[in-house]
C-alpha positions, 0 to 999 in steps of 0.5 A: 500500500502506498503512502498516499493510500495510507494517508487517505485511509488515515484521514478518513478514520480520523474524520469519522473518529472526530465526528463520533467524539464530537457528536458524543460530546454534544449529546452529553450536554444539557438541552438548551432552551433557546427556542423559547428566547428567539422570535418565532416568525411564523406566528400570525399577529405575534411575530413582531415580539417573538410570541408563540402559541404556547402563551395561550391557555389551552393552546392545543384546542385552538387552531394555529394561525401562521404567516408564511410571508412573515416567516420568509421575511424573518429568515431572509433578514437573518440569512442575508444580514445576520441581524441576531449576530449584529445585535448580540455580538457585534465584534463577531459580526464584523468578521462573520458578515464578510465571511458569509458575503464571500460564501454568497459570492462563491455561490453566485460564482457557481451559478454564473459558471453553470449559466455560462456552460448552458449558454455555451452549449446553446451556441453562445461563444465565450472566446475572442471571436464571440462578440456580444453583450451577454458573454462580456457581462458573464465573463466580468461577473464571473471574475468579480464574483470569484475575486470578491468571494475569495477575498471576503471569505478569506478575510472573514475566516482569518478574522474569526480564527484570530478572534477565536485564538486571542479571545478566551471567551470564544475558546471551548 
């Protein structure tokens, strides 16, 4: 067996051992009750303060009213702006937000690349002989998204790593 094969098998065994160890450690932790503290955006009429149908007496007898637009709006704000991190841990947000923006840019890059492949298959030329607005825009958009994605992800990840290394309250 070659060194590459041994290293690969060792990495796979190490990965599964680490996952099992981490899962066992998390399973031994007490159940956290944070779901009572966070807003529940799908409760119609109660989403502005984070209320829940559990507040009502005999809640199991009453029909639940949900609001899908409120739920989508709350999720979009949290996903794209990390509002809870901004409100509760602003120093962490300054590195977490660029990391997430970089990841979103990299997802956009993958979408652009897939669209470029589909356009190329449909006959649009992306080489020097191809003229047109769409290949030009797709080429530049791909370059911009790649650069932004890698820079923001690297900077955010490096900042979060630095915070984890130098702040004792962020260490396990």
